[in-house]
C-alpha positions in Angstrom: 68.2 67.8 51.0 67.0 71.1 49.8 66.2 71.7 45.5 65.8 74.8 43.7 62.8 75.0 41.3 62.8 76.5 37.8 61.9 79.7 38.1 65.1 79.9 41.1 66.0 79.3 44.2 63.7 79.5 47.3 66.0 82.1 48.4 66.1 84.2 45.3 62.1 83.8 45.9 61.8 85.2 49.1 61.2 88.8 49.8 63.6 90.6 51.9 62.8 91.1 55.4 62.3 94.7 56.1 64.4 95.1 59.3 63.8 98.1 62.0 66.6 99.4 64.0 66.2 100.8 67.3 68.4 102.8 69.5 70.2 100.9 72.2 68.8 97.2 70.3 71.0 94.8 68.3 70.9 95.9 64.8 70.7 93.7 61.7 73.0 94.4 58.8 73.0 93.4 55.3 75.8 92.0 53.6 76.2 89.8 50.3 72.2 89.3 50.0 71.8 87.7 53.5 70.8 89.5 57.0 74.1 89.8 59.8 74.1 90.3 63.3 75.7 93.0 64.1 77.0 94.7 66.9 75.0 97.2 69.5 73.8 100.4 68.1 75.7 103.2 70.2 73.5 105.1 72.2 73.5 108.3 72.3 75.7 109.9 75.5 74.1 113.2 77.3 77.1 115.6 78.2 77.7 115.4 82.0 78.5 117.9 84.4 82.0 118.0 84.6 82.5 118.7 89.1 86.5 118.4 88.6 86.8 121.0 86.5 85.2 123.5 88.5 86.5 126.7 90.5 88.0 126.6 94.1 87.7 129.1 96.0 90.3 128.2 98.8 93.2 128.9 96.5 95.5 126.3 97.8 97.4 124.2 95.4 98.0 120.2 96.1 101.7 118.8 95.3 99.9 115.2 94.6 97.4 113.6 93.1 96.1 110.5 92.4 95.5 107.0 92.3 98.0 104.5 94.5 97.2 100.9 95.1 97.3 99.4 91.2 98.5 96.1 90.8 99.8 95.9 86.9 102.6 93.2 85.6 106.3 94.8 84.6 109.7 93.7 83.2 112.3 94.7 84.8 115.5 94.0 83.7 117.8 91.1 85.8 121.3 91.4 85.2 121.6 87.3 85.4 118.4 86.6 82.5 118.2 90.0 80.7 114.5 90.1 81.8 112.3 89.0 84.9 108.9 88.9 84.7 106.6 90.1 88.1 103.9 91.9 89.3 104.3 96.1 90.8 102.1 98.2 93.2 101.8 100.9 91.5 101.1 104.8 92.5 100.9 107.5 89.4 100.5 111.1 91.1 100.3 114.9 89.4 99.9 118.2 90.6 96.8 120.5 90.6 96.5 123.7 90.6 95.5 125.6 93.0 92.3 126.8 90.9 90.4 123.2 90.0 88.8 121.4 92.4 89.7 118.1 91.6 91.5 115.7 89.0 89.9 113.2 86.8 91.0 109.6 88.4 90.0 107.7 85.5 92.9 109.4 83.4 95.6 107.6 84.9 94.3 104.1 84.4 93.8 105.6 80.6 98.3 106.3 81.0 98.7 103.2 82.1 97.2 101.1 79.8 97.8 103.3 76.4 101.4 101.9 77.5 100.6 98.2 76.5 99.2 95.7 79.0 102.9 95.0 80.6 105.5 97.7 81.7 108.6 97.9 80.7 111.2 100.1 82.7 112.3 101.8 79.4 108.7 103.5 79.2 109.2 105.0 83.1 110.0 108.4 81.5 107.4 108.3 78.3 104.4 107.4 81.2 105.4 110.6 82.9 105.7 112.6 80.3 102.2 111.5 79.2 100.6 111.7 82.6 102.1 115.7 82.0 99.9 116.1 78.9 97.1 114.2 79.9 96.7 116.4 82.7 98.0 119.3 81.4 100.4 119.2 85.0 104.0 120.4 85.6 104.7 117.4 87.6 104.3 114.0 87.8 105.3 111.0 89.9 105.3 107.3 89.4 105.9 104.6 92.4 106.0 101.2 91.2 107.2 98.5 94.3 107.8 94.8 93.6 109.1 91.6 94.5 112.4 91.0 92.6 113.7 86.8 93.0 117.6 85.8 92.6 118.4 82.6 92.4 121.0 81.5 95.4 123.2 78.7 95.8 124.0 77.3 99.6 127.5 77.8 100.6 128.7 74.1 101.5 126.5 72.0 99.0 125.1 74.3 96.5 121.5 73.7 96.1 120.0 76.2 94.8 116.8 77.9 95.9 114.6 81.3 94.6 115.0 84.0 97.5 113.1 87.2 97.1 113.9 90.5 97.9 112.1 94.0 97.5 112.7 96.8 94.9 110.6 99.8 94.2 111.4 102.8 91.7 110.3 106.2 92.0 110.6 108.9 89.2 109.1 112.5 88.9 109.0 114.6 86.0 109.1 118.4 86.7 108.8 120.1 83.2 111.0 117.8 81.2 114.4 117.1 84.4 113.5 113.7 85.7 114.5 112.6 88.9 115.0 108.7 89.8 115.6 106.7 93.1 115.8 103.1 93.4 115.0 101.6 96.9 116.2 98.0 97.5 114.9 95.7 100.8 116.7 92.6 101.6 117.4 90.5 104.7 120.3 89.3 106.5 121.4 87.7 110.1 123.2 90.0 112.4 125.1 88.7 115.9 125.7 90.9 118.5 129.2 91.7 119.6 128.0 92.5 122.7 126.5 89.4 123.6 129.5 87.4 122.2 131.9 89.5 123.9 130.3 89.0 127.4 128.9 85.6 127.4 130.2 82.2 128.3 129.7 80.3 125.2 127.2 81.3 122.7 125.7 84.9 121.4 122.7 86.1 120.0 121.9 86.6 116.8 118.7 88.0 114.8 116.8 89.0 112.0 118.1 92.2 110.2 116.3 94.0 107.7 118.0 96.8 105.5 116.9 99.0 102.8 119.0 101.5 100.7 118.0 104.0 98.3 120.0 105.9 96.5 120.5 108.1 92.8 123.2 107.5 90.9 124.4 109.1 87.0 123.9 105.4 85.7 122.1 102.6 86.0 122.4 100.4 88.7 121.9 96.7 89.3 119.2 96.1 92.0 121.5 92.9 92.1 124.6 94.4 92.9 123.0 96.4 95.7 121.3 93.0 97.3 125.2 91.8 97.3 126.9 95.1 99.1 123.7 94.9 102.1 124.6 91.0 102.4 128.4 91.5 102.4 127.4 93.9 105.1 125.9 91.8 107.3 127.4 88.8 109.5 126.0 86.5 106.8 123.3 86.4 103.8 119.9 84.7 104.3 118.8 81.4 102.1 115.8 80.1 101.2 117.1 76.5 101.4 119.9 75.3 103.6 121.0 71.5 104.7 122.8 70.6 107.6 126.4 70.9 106.8 125.2 74.5 105.3 123.4 75.2 108.7 126.5 74.9 110.5 128.8 77.3 107.8 126.2 80.4 107.7 126.2 79.8 111.8 130.0 79.7 112.2 130.2 82.7 109.5 128.3 84.6 111.3 129.9 83.9 114.9 133.3 84.8 113.2 131.7 88.5 112.3 129.2 89.9 114.9 128.1 93.0 113.9 125.7 96.3 115.5 123.0 97.8 113.7 125.1 100.4 113.7 128.0 98.2 112.3 125.5 97.0 109.9 124.7 101.2 108.0 128.1 102.0 108.0 129.4 98.7 106.3 126.7 100.0 103.7 127.5 103.2 103.2 131.1 102.9 102.9 130.6 100.6 99.8 128.8 103.6 98.5 131.0 106.0 98.7 133.2 104.0 97.0 130.7 103.3 93.9 131.6 105.4 91.0 128.1 106.2 89.7 125.9 106.8 93.2 125.8 110.6 94.2 123.3 110.0 97.0 122.3 107.6 99.4 120.1 106.5 102.5 120.9 103.1 104.4 118.0 102.1 107.2 118.8 98.7 108.8 116.6 97.7 111.5 117.0 94.2 114.1 114.2 92.2 115.0 116.0 91.7 118.5 115.7 87.7 120.2 116.5 88.7 123.6 115.0 91.9 124.0 111.2 93.4 123.3 112.2 95.8 121.4 113.7 96.3 117.7 117.8 98.4 117.3 117.3 100.7 114.6 120.0 102.6 112.6 120.0 105.3 109.5 123.1 107.0 107.9 121.8 109.0 104.9 124.7 110.8 102.5 124.0 115.0 102.8 
């Protein structure tokens, strides 16, 4: 144990150490009579040439330029649980005037991270406006695609399992006007009406993928679009089925055969009756089980 002397403590008799600080090295800061290790001294950054801001003499405006393939956490409103956390693949774009050679890609990431480490759907408009301000652009675009999960119960046993779907937001700002497009994709079962009509027994069926895009006056729940798609098919799909459930799903599909044409028409009829949907595009593609090709149909509201 160290004892202080009559003339004071050993600490008080020490001469203060001389500290030399060099640019780029770790500095020592004096505080309360002691020396503490601090943060690195900032280096002086030399100005670099801004190649993107050079004049471009081809005189061609670019409609959309930016970054795509970003992975980022997102919170989406969930009809059953209020909020669902998932991970989105994001694209961010602005228009580029004809006089500029390029855009500064790092600024897109700065805008995204300035809104926190999780994107909330309610922030989409703010992000679009922030991109316009950051790039001094007339238009900005945001693509957000993500897996969406729902708990479903088997039709007979009631066994619960998680189903995944695909959802996407496409938003754009043109000056202060906001355009928003919601896309939902779900898989279903379809059974061929022709096969059922001509075969002595059985009928071929297949998995179909249905994609619905809508514009609406008010927000439409992702779950509601999924329900519209699944009601339009021969049967919906489940992640977990016991034998009693398989029997019910198989017989339901057999009793409700639909062509790919029927599938898109069934969806379109329900969207026509929706009070908030102003435009839609419905696509269906069946992965045929007895043909070496897929069957496809599309219907769009003009």
